[in-house]
C-alpha positions, 0 to 999 in steps of 0.5 A, a space after each residue: 500500500 502506498 504511504 500517505 503524506 498529509 501536508 497542512 498549514 499546522 500540524 497539531 494532533 492531540 497528544 491523547 484521545 479526548 484532548 482538543 477542541 470541537 471538530 476541526 482538521 486536527 481531530 480528523 487528520 489524527 484519526 486518518 493517520 493514526 496507526 498508519 505509516 503516513 507522515 503529517 507535514 506542516 508548520 510548527 507554529 513557531 518562528 526562527 530567524 532566518 528560515 533554515 528549512 530544518 525538519 523536526 520529526 517526532 511521534 505525537 498521539 500515534 502520528 508521525 509528524 514533520 515540522 518546520 519553523 517559519 520566519 516572523 515575516 512569513 507569519 505576518 504576510 502568509 498566515 496573518 496576511 494572505 491566508 487570514 486577511 485575504 482568502 478567509 474573508 473572501 471565501 466567506 463572502 466578506 469582501 468588505 473585510 478582505 485586505 489586498 496587499 502585494 506583500 501578502 500575496 508574495 509571502 503566500 507564494 514564498 511559504 508555498 515554495 518553502 513547504 515544497 522545498 522542505 518536504 521534498 526529501 520526505 517524498 518517495 516515488 510511491 507516496 500519495 500526497 494529500 494537501 489540506 486547505 486554503 493555506 496551500 493552494 499553490 503547493 502542487 505547482 511548486 512540487 511539480 516545478 521540483 520534479 514531483 510526479 506523485 499523485 497529489 490531491 487537495 481538499 478544501 475545508 472551507 467554502 469555494 465562493 461563487 464565481 463573481 465573488 472569487 473574481 474580486 480577488 486580484 490575481 485570481 487566475 494565477 491562484 486558480 491555475 495553480 490548482 490544476 497542478 493537482 490530480 484531484 480537488 476535493 470539496 465539502 459539498 456539491 455546491 462548493 464543487 459546482 462553484 469551482 467548476 462554474 469559475 473554471 468554465 465561465 471565467 477561465 474558458 474551461 470545459 467540464 467533462 462527463 467523467 468529472 474532470 475539468 479542463 482549463 489553463 491547458 491542464 485537466 483535474 478531477 473534482 469531487 464532493 467529499 463531506 468530512 465527518 467525525 471519528 464517530 466511534 472515538 467520540 461516542 467513547 468520549 461521551 461515555 468517559 468519566 470526564 464527560 459524565 462528570 461534566 454532564 452531571 455538573 451541567 445538569 446541576 447548574 441548569 437548576 431545572 432550566 433547559 439549555 441551548 448550546 452554541 460551540 464555535 471558534 470566535 469568528 465572524 463567519 460563525 454568525 454569533 452576533 446574529 445568533 445572540 440577536 435571534 435569541 433576544 428575539 425569542 425572549 421578546 416573543 416568548 415572555 413565558 419562557 423567561 427563567 425557564 432556559 438559557 443560552 450557553 455560548 462557548 466561543 474559543 478565541 483564535 487569530 487574536 492578531 487579526 483586527 477583525 477578531 478583536 472587533 468581533 469579541 468586543 462586539 459580542 461582549 457588548 451584545 451579550 451584556 446588553 441582552 443580559 441587562 435587559 432580561 436577567 433577574 436576580 437568579 437568572 442570566 439568559 446568556 452564559 458567554 465564555 471564551 475559554 477552550 474545553 477538552 473534547 471529552 468535557 465538551 461531550 458532556 456539555 453537548 449531551 446536557 443541552 436540549 438544543 444545539 444551535 449551529 448557525 454559521 453564516 458560512 461554513 465549509 462543513 461544521 463538525 460541531 453539528 455532528 458531534 452534538 448529534 453523536 453526544 445525545 441520549 438515544 432515549 431523550 435526544 436534543 434538537 439540532 438547529 442548523 444553518 442552511 449555509 453550513 455544509 452539514 445541512 446538505 447531509 443533515 436534513 432532519 435538523 431544523 434548517 434555518 436562515 441564520 440571517 433571519 432573527 425570526 426564523 431562528 427564534 421560531 426554530 428555538 420555539 419549535 425545538 423546545 416544544 418538539 415531542 419526544 417521539 419526533 426528537 427520537 425519529 429525527 435523531 436516529 436519522 441524523 445519527 445514522 448519517 454521522 455513523 456512516 459518513 464519518 472521517 474514515 469514509 471521508 478519508 477512504 473515498 478521497 484516497 480511493 478517488 485519488 489513487 484510482 486509475 484515470 479510466 476508472 474515475 467515471 462517476 466522480 462528480 456524484 461523490 458525496 
């Protein structure tokens, strides 16, 4: 069997099962590589001057990882700059927040070159290379320049934006052309895949073939939808662990008979947290009989603190939550509990299980594994209700959730009311259908479907466009 080399911006497998935050690439990749002969290559998160290209190879949580340090200039121009101030807001339809600076794009290209040059000694002729996410869109082009002939696949964990949005990016054609050096491009959903092919055909003058390949820029690449899942058996085991049971008991005691609505997110403008708070405020205004009978617990872990937009969203959420609590709270009831600290994954499992409603309402999200973890944590005999944004990739699979428009306060408020009133039998029926999908479309299915498509002979790639 060919060895798998996974390349991503950060390499951060949990040191032990149960550790880590909700969802994300780290847990998915650790599950995919554990107990294999593969290697996970990427940035250590540290900087050193000057860039040396020196590799640090170690074993973490059963995964072999190879790490490099970058320069501080790389961090500012590639990571804080082009990745998080240009691509991230643009791909999440926030063109108003996207910053376009020549140094950003130069830093992005430089780091993609450094990744290619540094990983080169690790690559053996039969290896299969799997590149992850928007930080490394140009990596295959740089590897091909250095003579790498291996199969190289790319998976985008976030949205691919609509054609008219992507073309607002200066240099969009060069970025898109670089993707045609991969053998396979994977997207979370059919919608994301079709947005890419729409760009390739209508903006790059390309052609979509019946076998699922797209031809443009003089090259041909296969495309497919591969929805990512969670490590379901591991997460179900975490739900039954002693830490999860303790947290569940603590949460139920702290609820004092009240029902809990739960949000778990990174602190990011794409997650729609302000809109969520305002929708909850609308629910409280419309349903005074529910006051003191429930509360919203919002866990929002801070990330990317060096980017101004994240400092602004944190300040705004502090203000909005404080205002809502000031308006509706009583001496023994606070309608919003808002915390920014991270929790262990097994602790989160207990929090999930204690919640009567899981409120997952991002404005844009590639998939959203929190939605799947919430479902996996529920008590089969008395499950909670998942309320899910139609703009999360998970909505394409999780149709038994209450699907809402996160931009509509009334829509989300009505879903909260409906979820609280939902009879147990309906909750069980919906949960069973959702849980069946979480089990069958898990991280192993995601890994296997992508790697099989990447390693399949070209003549056997027919039907790829129907994946997912």
